N, C-alpha and C positions, 0 to 999 in steps of 0.2 A: 554257664548251667546251673539249674537249681533240681534238686530231687527232694523227696520226702520221705524217711526211710521207718519203716514200722518193723515189729517182730514180725518172725515166720507165724502166720497162721491170722493174722489180724488182716490180713489182703482179702481172704472168703468173708470173714466177720464181718467185715465194710461193706462187702459187697452183696452180701445177704442183706445185711441192714437198709440197703438202696436199692435193692432187687435189681442188680446191674451184674456183670460178668467181672470175673475176677479181672481180665484183661482191660475192661473199664475203669478200673480202679488202678492198676497198676499203670494206664496212661495218664490217667488223672495225677496220678503219685507224683509221674515224671515231668510232669506240666506237659504233655503232650496233646492235651485236648484242653479246651476253653470252654465257658460257660457257666450257668447257675450250678449246674448236679457237680461238676467236676470241683467247683470254686470251695461247695459244701464238702464233698469229699475231705478234700483237702484240709479244711477247719476241722471238722471230726477225727481225723488221722493223728492230728498236731494234740487237738484238747482233749480228747478222750482214749485215743489210744497210745499217745507217750510217742508218738512221732516225731522225728529231728529234721528239720531242715538240712540240708549239706548244701553247699554251693563249693563249685570246681570249676577250673577251667574246661572248657570245650575242647576234645580232642581235636586234632588237625591231622588229618591224611595226607601222606606226604605221595 
């Protein structure tokens, strides 16, 4: 699994920039949504807001 981590408050700044909800940004940063806009949100989060791409193993429920 992958997700992009941004500083507190940057999620709402990105949401305002793209005119979407903060939930849409969180989904994009968790790679839970796909498409042109989520791809652009991820790109901007990394390049302009210092976001970090984090990879971790998928949690397995027992």
